[in-house]
C-alpha angles and dihedrals in degrees: 000000000000117000093246089056091051090051093047090049092050092046094048091050093046094049090050091046089050091050090050095051091047092050092049093049104034105016093237136096111217116237088225091066092048091051092049090050090048088052093058089063091057090073092070104025117183134155088252088060091051091055089050089075087067088072087085093059096087089049091048090051091048091052091050094048096048117030113221093014098103130027125230091232091062088053093051095043090052091049092050095048091044086055091053095042101038124225103296099043091037091055090052089050094049092048091049093049096047091046089052092051092049092048092051092047094050093047091048093049090048093050091051090050093050090049090045089224120169116274115254123249117259109280096016093099100054109148120213103238098197097077092053093043090049093050089052094046091048092050090049092046091053093044088050091053087061090053093241094126116064 
């Protein structure tokens, strides 16, 4: 793998990690991180990468349907990562990330039910989405490096 690809991979992973940590601690994803991730995609601009931005559309629709259910930072992060990955790999990353958050939520709910712990108040169990999305996008990026995704 060329040195610039290694550097881009490391930078992509570090920026997604930073977005995840920020989302966990402050419940926001800074626009600066999203812009930097987006800029990584400019290096290898193709029409496929432009269509990757559309991956954020389902999240945007979800945010418009249910106020407070989806943060704008998650939408921007998905658009930026989709731009870097392109539509096929970005779709895989989004599916992996959303599957991970769903698995975590169901496991957490099941454990609480087994422990018979009190239910949490509304809004108390809000999950930061960026760490799950980031994990999915990183996995898709690495799989794409091996040429296994279109």
